[in-house]
C-alpha positions as CSV (number, residue, x, y, z in Angstrom):
1,M,-99.6,26.2,-6.6
2,P,-99.4,22.9,-4.5
3,T,-101.7,20.3,-5.2
4,F,-103.3,18.3,-2.5
5,D,-104.9,14.5,-2.9
6,Y,-107.9,14.3,-0.7
7,R,-110.5,11.8,0.5
8,A,-114.1,13.1,1.6
9,H,-117.9,12.2,1.5
10,D,-120.8,14.5,0.8
11,A,-123.8,15.7,2.8
12,Q,-125.3,12.1,1.9
13,G,-122.5,10.1,3.5
14,R,-121.1,8.7,-0.1
15,P,-117.4,8.6,-0.4
16,S,-115.2,11.2,-2.9
17,K,-111.8,11.2,-3.9
18,G,-109.9,13.4,-6.2
19,R,-107.0,15.9,-6.6
20,L,-107.1,19.8,-6.5
21,E,-104.8,22.8,-6.6
22,A,-104.3,25.6,-3.5
23,D,-102.7,27.6,-1.7
24,G,-102.4,25.9,1.4
25,P,-104.3,22.7,3.6
26,R,-106.6,25.6,4.8
27,H,-107.4,26.5,1.4
28,A,-108.1,23.2,0.4
29,R,-110.6,22.4,2.9
30,Q,-112.4,25.5,2.4
31,L,-112.5,24.8,-1.5
32,L,-113.6,21.4,-0.6
33,R,-116.5,22.1,1.6
34,E,-117.5,25.1,-1.0
35,R,-118.1,22.0,-3.3
36,G,-120.5,20.6,-0.2
37,L,-117.5,17.9,0.8
38,W,-116.4,16.9,3.8
39,P,-112.6,16.5,3.8
40,R,-111.3,12.7,5.6
41,A,-108.0,13.3,4.3
42,L,-105.6,15.8,2.7
43,S,-102.3,15.2,1.8
44,E,-99.8,17.3,-0.4
45,V,-98.4,15.6,-3.7
46,I,-94.8,16.7,-3.7
47,V,-93.1,16.9,-7.0
48,G,-89.8,15.0,-6.6
49,N,-90.8,12.0,-4.9
50,A,-91.8,8.6,-6.4
51,G,-95.5,9.3,-7.9
52,S,-97.7,9.5,-11.0
53,N,-96.5,12.7,-11.5
54,Q,-92.8,12.4,-11.5
55,P,-90.7,11.9,-14.4
56,G,-90.7,8.7,-14.2
57,A,-94.3,8.2,-15.2
58,R,-95.3,6.8,-18.4
59,L,-98.1,7.8,-20.4
60,G,-100.0,5.0,-23.1
61,A,-100.3,6.1,-27.0
62,A,-103.9,6.5,-26.2
63,D,-103.4,8.5,-23.1
64,L,-101.1,11.0,-25.1
65,A,-103.1,11.2,-28.3
66,L,-106.2,12.2,-26.3
67,L,-104.8,14.9,-24.1
68,T,-103.3,16.2,-27.4
69,L,-106.2,16.8,-28.7
70,Q,-107.8,18.2,-25.9
71,L,-105.0,20.8,-25.5
72,S,-104.7,21.8,-28.9
73,T,-109.0,22.3,-29.0
74,L,-108.4,24.5,-25.8
75,V,-105.1,26.8,-27.0
76,Q,-106.9,27.3,-30.7
77,A,-109.8,28.4,-28.5
78,G,-108.0,31.4,-27.0
79,L,-107.6,29.4,-23.5
80,P,-104.4,30.6,-21.5
81,L,-101.7,27.7,-21.7
82,E,-102.0,27.4,-17.5
83,E,-105.9,27.2,-17.6
84,A,-105.9,24.9,-20.9
85,L,-103.7,22.6,-18.7
86,E,-106.1,22.9,-15.6
87,A,-108.7,22.2,-17.7
88,V,-107.4,18.8,-19.3
89,A,-106.2,17.9,-15.7
90,K,-109.6,17.7,-14.4
91,Q,-111.3,16.3,-17.3
92,S,-108.8,13.4,-17.6
93,A,-110.4,10.4,-15.6
94,K,-107.1,8.7,-14.8
95,R,-105.1,10.1,-11.9
96,K,-101.7,9.6,-13.3
97,V,-102.6,11.5,-16.4
98,A,-103.9,14.3,-14.1
99,G,-100.7,14.5,-11.8
100,V,-98.5,14.6,-14.9
101,L,-100.5,17.5,-16.3
102,S,-100.9,19.1,-13.0
103,A,-97.1,19.0,-12.8
104,V,-96.3,20.4,-16.0
105,R,-98.9,23.5,-15.1
106,N,-96.9,23.9,-12.2
107,R,-94.0,24.6,-14.1
108,V,-95.5,26.4,-16.6
109,M,-96.6,28.5,-14.1
110,E,-93.2,28.9,-12.4
111,G,-92.2,30.3,-15.7
112,H,-90.7,27.4,-17.8
113,T,-91.7,27.2,-21.3
114,L,-94.2,24.1,-22.3
115,A,-91.7,22.3,-24.1
116,S,-89.1,22.2,-21.1
117,A,-91.8,21.6,-18.9
118,L,-92.7,18.5,-21.1
119,G,-89.1,17.8,-21.2
120,Q,-88.8,17.2,-17.5
121,F,-91.4,14.3,-18.2
122,P,-88.9,12.2,-20.6
123,K,-90.8,9.0,-20.2
124,A,-94.6,10.5,-20.6
125,F,-93.0,12.8,-23.7
126,P,-90.8,11.8,-26.0
127,D,-88.4,14.1,-28.0
128,L,-90.5,14.3,-30.8
129,F,-93.5,16.2,-28.7
130,C,-91.1,18.4,-27.0
131,A,-89.3,19.6,-30.2
132,T,-92.7,20.1,-32.2
133,V,-94.3,22.0,-29.0
134,A,-90.8,24.1,-29.1
135,A,-91.0,25.0,-32.3
136,G,-94.5,25.8,-32.2
137,E,-94.0,28.0,-29.4
138,R,-91.0,29.4,-31.5
139,S,-93.3,30.3,-34.2
140,G,-96.3,31.7,-32.4
141,H,-98.5,28.9,-33.5
142,L,-98.7,26.5,-30.3
143,G,-102.5,25.7,-31.4
144,H,-102.0,24.8,-34.7
145,V,-98.8,23.0,-34.1
146,L,-100.5,20.9,-31.5
147,E,-103.6,20.1,-33.7
148,Q,-101.0,18.5,-35.9
149,L,-98.9,16.7,-33.0
150,A,-102.8,15.1,-32.3
151,A,-103.2,14.2,-35.6
152,Y,-100.0,12.3,-35.6
153,T,-100.2,10.6,-32.1
154,Q,-103.7,9.7,-33.3
155,A,-102.5,7.9,-36.9
156,R,-99.8,6.4,-35.0
157,Q,-102.0,5.0,-32.2
158,A,-104.7,3.8,-35.0
159,S,-101.6,1.9,-36.9
160,R,-100.4,0.4,-33.9
161,Q,-103.8,-0.6,-32.6
162,K,-104.2,-2.0,-36.3
163,I,-101.1,-4.1,-36.4
164,Q,-102.6,-5.3,-32.8
165,M,-105.9,-6.5,-33.7
166,A,-104.5,-8.3,-37.1
167,L,-101.9,-10.4,-34.8
168,V,-104.4,-11.1,-32.0
169,Y,-106.4,-14.1,-33.5
170,P,-103.2,-15.6,-34.6
171,L,-102.0,-15.7,-31.3
172,I,-104.9,-16.9,-30.1
173,L,-104.8,-19.8,-32.5
174,M,-101.4,-20.9,-32.0
175,L,-102.0,-20.6,-28.2
176,A,-105.1,-22.7,-28.4
177,S,-103.2,-25.7,-30.7
178,V,-100.4,-25.4,-28.2
179,A,-103.0,-26.1,-25.2
180,I,-104.9,-28.5,-27.0
181,V,-101.7,-30.9,-28.2
182,G,-100.3,-30.4,-24.5
183,F,-103.4,-31.9,-23.0
184,L,-103.4,-34.9,-25.7
185,L,-100.2,-35.5,-24.9
186,G,-100.4,-35.2,-20.9
187,Y,-103.6,-36.8,-20.0
188,V,-105.4,-38.7,-23.4
189,V,-102.6,-40.6,-24.7
190,P,-101.4,-42.0,-21.5
191,D,-104.9,-43.8,-20.7
192,V,-105.4,-45.0,-24.0
193,V,-102.0,-46.6,-24.9
194,K,-101.5,-48.2,-21.6
195,I,-103.9,-50.7,-22.8
196,F,-101.6,-51.9,-25.9
197,V,-98.8,-51.6,-23.3
198,D,-100.3,-53.9,-21.1
199,S,-101.2,-56.2,-24.0
200,G,-97.3,-56.9,-24.2
201,Q,-97.4,-57.0,-27.9
202,P,-94.9,-55.0,-29.9
203,L,-95.6,-51.3,-30.9
204,P,-95.2,-49.3,-33.9
205,W,-92.4,-47.0,-33.8
206,L,-94.7,-43.9,-34.0
207,T,-96.7,-45.3,-30.9
208,Q,-93.4,-45.7,-28.9
209,A,-92.3,-42.2,-30.0
210,L,-95.3,-40.7,-29.2
211,I,-95.5,-42.9,-25.5
212,G,-91.8,-41.5,-24.9
213,V,-92.9,-37.4,-26.2
214,S,-96.0,-38.3,-23.6
215,N,-93.9,-39.5,-20.7
216,G,-91.3,-37.1,-21.0
217,L,-93.9,-33.9,-21.3
218,R,-95.4,-35.7,-17.6
219,S,-92.3,-36.3,-16.0
220,H,-90.3,-33.3,-16.8
221,F,-92.9,-30.6,-17.5
222,L,-92.0,-28.5,-14.6
223,L,-88.2,-28.9,-15.6
224,M,-88.8,-28.0,-19.2
225,M,-91.2,-24.2,-17.9
226,S,-88.1,-23.8,-15.6
227,V,-85.6,-24.0,-18.4
228,L,-87.5,-22.1,-20.7
229,A,-88.0,-19.3,-18.1
230,V,-84.3,-19.6,-17.7
231,L,-83.5,-18.7,-21.1
232,I,-86.5,-16.4,-21.7
233,G,-84.7,-14.4,-18.9
234,L,-81.2,-14.8,-20.2
235,W,-82.6,-13.3,-23.8
236,R,-84.3,-10.5,-21.9
237,W,-80.8,-9.7,-20.1
238,S,-79.2,-9.8,-22.9
239,L,-81.2,-7.6,-25.0
240,R,-80.0,-4.7,-22.5
241,Q,-76.6,-5.2,-23.2
242,P,-75.6,-3.0,-26.2
243,Q,-73.6,-5.4,-27.9
244,W,-75.6,-8.3,-27.9
245,N,-79.0,-5.9,-28.2
246,L,-77.4,-4.9,-31.5
247,R,-76.5,-8.2,-32.7
248,W,-80.4,-9.1,-32.4
249,H,-81.5,-6.5,-33.9
250,R,-79.0,-7.2,-37.0
251,W,-79.8,-10.6,-37.2
252,V,-83.9,-9.9,-37.4
253,L,-83.7,-8.0,-40.1
254,K,-82.1,-10.7,-41.9
255,V,-85.0,-13.1,-41.5
256,P,-86.7,-13.2,-44.4
257,V,-90.3,-12.3,-43.6
258,M,-89.9,-10.4,-40.2
259,G,-87.2,-8.8,-41.3
260,D,-89.1,-6.9,-44.3
261,V,-91.6,-5.8,-42.2
262,L,-89.9,-4.6,-39.4
263,R,-87.6,-2.7,-42.0
264,A,-91.2,-0.9,-43.6
265,M,-92.4,-0.4,-40.4
266,D,-89.4,1.6,-39.2
267,A,-89.1,3.5,-42.6
268,A,-92.8,4.4,-42.3
269,R,-92.2,5.5,-38.8
270,F,-89.3,7.6,-39.8
271,A,-91.1,9.1,-42.7
272,S,-93.7,10.6,-40.6
273,T,-92.0,11.7,-37.9
274,L,-89.8,13.8,-39.9
275,A,-92.8,15.2,-41.7
276,I,-94.3,16.9,-38.7
277,L,-91.0,17.9,-37.6
278,G,-90.8,19.5,-40.8
279,K,-94.3,21.3,-40.9
280,S,-93.4,22.4,-37.1
281,A,-90.3,24.1,-38.7
282,V,-87.9,22.1,-37.0
283,P,-84.7,22.1,-38.5
284,L,-83.9,19.1,-40.9
285,V,-80.9,18.4,-39.3
286,D,-82.2,18.4,-35.7
287,A,-85.5,16.6,-37.1
288,L,-83.1,13.9,-38.6
289,E,-81.8,13.0,-35.0
290,I,-85.0,13.3,-33.6
291,A,-86.9,11.3,-36.2
292,A,-84.0,8.3,-35.7
293,A,-84.5,8.3,-31.9
294,V,-87.7,6.9,-32.3
295,I,-86.5,4.1,-34.5
296,G,-87.2,0.9,-32.9
297,N,-84.4,-1.2,-34.8
298,Q,-80.6,-0.4,-33.6
299,T,-79.1,-1.2,-36.5
300,I,-81.6,0.8,-38.4
301,R,-81.6,3.7,-36.1
302,T,-77.4,3.9,-36.1
303,R,-77.4,4.3,-40.3
304,M,-80.3,6.9,-39.8
305,I,-78.2,9.2,-37.6
306,D,-75.1,8.7,-40.1
307,V,-77.7,10.2,-42.3
308,A,-78.6,12.8,-40.4
309,R,-74.8,13.5,-39.9
310,S,-74.0,13.4,-43.9
311,V,-76.7,16.1,-44.1
312,R,-75.5,18.2,-41.3
313,E,-71.9,18.1,-43.6
314,G,-73.7,19.4,-46.5
315,G,-74.9,15.9,-48.4
316,T,-78.5,15.7,-49.8
317,L,-81.2,14.0,-48.1
318,T,-82.2,11.6,-50.7
319,R,-78.7,10.4,-51.4
320,G,-77.8,9.9,-47.7
321,L,-81.5,7.8,-47.5
322,E,-80.4,6.1,-50.5
323,L,-76.6,5.0,-49.1
324,S,-78.6,3.6,-45.8
325,G,-80.2,1.0,-47.7
326,D,-83.2,0.8,-45.4
327,I,-85.9,3.2,-47.4
328,P,-88.1,1.3,-50.0
329,P,-87.2,2.7,-54.0
330,M,-90.9,4.2,-53.9
331,M,-89.9,6.3,-50.7
332,L,-86.8,7.3,-52.3
333,H,-88.5,8.5,-55.4
334,M,-91.5,10.5,-53.4
335,I,-88.7,11.8,-51.1
336,A,-86.2,13.2,-54.0
337,S,-89.2,15.0,-55.7
338,G,-90.3,16.8,-52.6
339,E,-86.5,18.0,-52.3
340,R,-86.4,19.0,-55.8
341,A,-89.7,21.0,-55.5
342,G,-89.5,22.6,-52.3
343,E,-92.2,20.1,-50.8
344,L,-90.1,17.7,-48.7
345,D,-92.7,18.0,-45.7
346,R,-95.8,16.9,-48.3
347,M,-93.8,14.6,-50.0
348,L,-92.5,12.9,-46.8
349,A,-96.3,12.6,-45.4
350,R,-97.1,11.1,-48.7
351,A,-94.4,8.6,-48.4
352,A,-95.6,7.5,-45.4
353,E,-99.1,7.3,-45.9
354,Q,-98.2,5.2,-49.0
355,Q,-95.6,3.4,-47.1
356,E,-98.2,2.6,-44.2
357,S,-100.9,1.4,-46.6
358,S,-97.9,-1.2,-47.9
359,L,-97.5,-2.1,-44.8
360,A,-101.1,-2.9,-43.8
361,T,-101.2,-4.9,-47.2
362,R,-98.4,-7.1,-46.7
363,I,-99.4,-7.6,-42.6
364,A,-102.6,-8.9,-44.0
365,L,-101.5,-11.1,-46.3
366,V,-98.7,-12.9,-44.0
367,V,-101.5,-13.3,-41.3
368,S,-103.9,-14.7,-44.0
369,L,-101.3,-17.2,-44.7
370,F,-100.1,-17.9,-41.1
371,E,-103.9,-18.8,-39.8
372,P,-104.3,-21.7,-42.6
373,A,-100.6,-22.6,-41.5
374,M,-101.7,-23.0,-38.1
375,L,-104.9,-25.0,-39.0
376,V,-102.8,-27.4,-40.9
377,L,-99.7,-27.9,-38.6
378,M,-102.3,-28.8,-35.9
379,G,-104.1,-31.4,-37.8
380,G,-101.1,-32.8,-38.8
381,V,-100.0,-33.5,-35.1
382,V,-103.5,-34.4,-34.4
383,L,-103.2,-36.8,-37.1
384,L,-100.2,-38.1,-36.1
385,I,-101.8,-39.0,-32.5
386,V,-104.3,-40.8,-34.2
387,M,-102.4,-43.0,-36.3
388,A,-100.0,-43.8,-33.0
389,I,-103.3,-45.2,-31.6
390,L,-104.7,-47.0,-34.9
391,L,-101.4,-48.4,-35.9
392,P,-101.6,-50.6,-32.7
393,I,-105.7,-51.4,-32.9
394,L,-105.1,-52.7,-36.5
395,S,-101.9,-54.9,-35.4
396,L,-104.4,-56.2,-32.9
397,N,-106.9,-57.0,-35.1
398,Q,-104.5,-59.0,-37.6
399,L,-103.3,-61.0,-34.8
400,V,-106.8,-62.0,-34.0
401,N,-107.8,-63.1,-37.4
């Protein structure tokens, strides 16, 4: 059924806009009049053009978690799938989400399965989402699988928000420190030190160095910003090159603190993804390949693909993960225990929860150390600036005495 964007006004003249489905433009205007609206503009949303309901559309993690929860609730309540999709689309306040769901509903009504309809929007619905839905449709327990997927998506979103909130204050502190020091060097120091320069007396080396830094900052600020922008552009371009991207990801893992945190983060993400796929009856080898695809670091992702290959060839999951070297020992023991007892999905979920808890503690520790380190660093820089200003004053006092 075609979808139309409309602009209208009610009996009081208040403007209204939205999206509705109708058999044609005439039917759409009739539906609007039945709602008490007088259409002013009506345009059909064509699937295949650039727009919010196209395969290139992206959905945020929060939007994906919300629509999955709403859809699972309606499906478990016994509502037909196309009606559930229509209800969630109308419930959404964002036109982008409503457009994607309307396009998915159109494909479902054309005879496609929900998984294949979702798969036509790869940027909105990742492989994990589509594979889990496909498993739910095959097993006949789509509502239950959607509920598990909603819980998984919400947990991932909550974990991401927790990490982001932990990094907000250190980032603000760092930016404030850079801004304050830049203001002191660019505007305060030159006016204060000018008095000593005009006196003709020899200046201490610290004051001379400060004057040089201040003059360089004032004279070459635009050039420095341009060079920085070029370097950032080259770095982003290099990340789009497979060879340089792999080298960057390999180097990041060797950074003392950052590497351990990123490795633990990817391990938790891999285990939790594998757990939700296993609970949804996705075959282990397929689940391993999908779980490997959600890992952010290219180096770890390549090793997890090798693990999937070894399992496909008859090896055990525990042995493959142990050879990869990216899974912490505690998680390996839990996975091995679950594999022996036939409860791999449950132990994977517990291992992921334990790893995420440990990761949150580690990030909190790093952040708690970063804050005083930034304060000490900023205090040291300000102390150098103050000393560079005070040393000439002390020299003048000695000359006067």
